[in-house]
C-alpha positions as CSV (number, residue, x, y, z in Angstrom):
1,X,0.1,0.4,-0.3
2,X,1.2,3.7,-0.7
3,X,1.7,5.9,1.4
4,X,0.4,9.4,-0.8
5,X,-2.6,9.3,-2.0
6,X,-3.6,9.1,-5.7
7,X,-6.0,11.8,-7.0
8,X,-9.4,10.9,-8.2
9,X,-10.0,10.7,-11.9
10,X,-12.2,13.7,-11.9
11,X,-8.8,15.2,-10.7
12,X,-6.9,14.0,-12.6
13,X,-8.4,15.0,-16.1
14,X,-8.4,18.2,-14.5
15,X,-5.4,18.2,-14.2
16,X,-4.5,16.9,-17.3
17,X,-6.6,19.9,-19.3
18,X,-4.8,22.7,-16.9
19,X,-1.3,21.3,-17.9
20,X,-2.5,21.7,-21.1
21,X,-3.4,24.7,-21.1
22,X,-1.0,26.1,-19.3
23,X,1.3,24.4,-22.2
24,X,-0.8,25.8,-24.7
25,X,-0.3,29.4,-23.2
26,X,2.9,29.4,-23.9
27,X,3.0,28.5,-27.1
28,X,3.8,24.6,-26.6
29,X,7.5,25.7,-25.1
30,X,7.7,23.4,-21.9
31,X,10.8,26.1,-20.6
32,X,8.7,29.4,-21.2
33,X,5.5,27.2,-20.1
34,X,8.0,26.6,-16.4
35,X,9.1,30.0,-16.0
36,X,5.7,31.3,-15.6
37,X,4.6,28.8,-13.6
38,X,7.7,29.3,-11.3
39,X,7.1,33.0,-11.6
40,X,3.1,32.8,-10.9
41,X,4.1,30.2,-7.8
42,X,6.8,33.2,-6.3
43,X,4.2,35.8,-6.4
44,X,1.8,33.9,-4.6
45,X,4.0,33.1,-2.0
46,X,4.8,36.5,-1.6
47,X,1.1,37.3,-1.4
48,X,0.7,34.6,1.3
49,X,3.3,36.4,3.3
50,X,2.0,39.5,2.7
51,X,-1.4,38.8,4.1
52,X,-0.3,36.2,7.2
53,X,2.1,39.4,8.3
54,X,-1.6,41.6,7.8
55,X,-3.3,38.7,9.6
56,X,-0.5,38.5,12.3
57,X,-0.4,42.5,12.9
58,X,-4.6,42.7,12.7
59,X,-4.8,40.2,15.3
60,X,-2.1,41.8,17.6
61,X,-3.5,45.2,17.7
62,X,-7.1,43.5,18.5
63,X,-8.2,44.1,15.2
64,X,-8.7,40.7,13.7
65,X,-12.1,39.4,14.9
66,X,-13.3,35.9,14.7
67,X,-16.1,34.2,12.7
68,X,-18.2,32.4,15.7
69,X,-21.1,31.5,13.6
């Protein structure tokens, strides 16, 4: 039994579609596709870092209110 789970077939189809779309956006150039994905990932990582800092700062100052339903 493998320790990693396999994606469901529908998820796999969605992933393959996303891969095809990324390659098509870069005219089939794999290096350009990888470069674009790395740049997008770096941007998202910086956004997450900024949001985590903002939430931490707001929480420390009592400006962050939790939703309790």
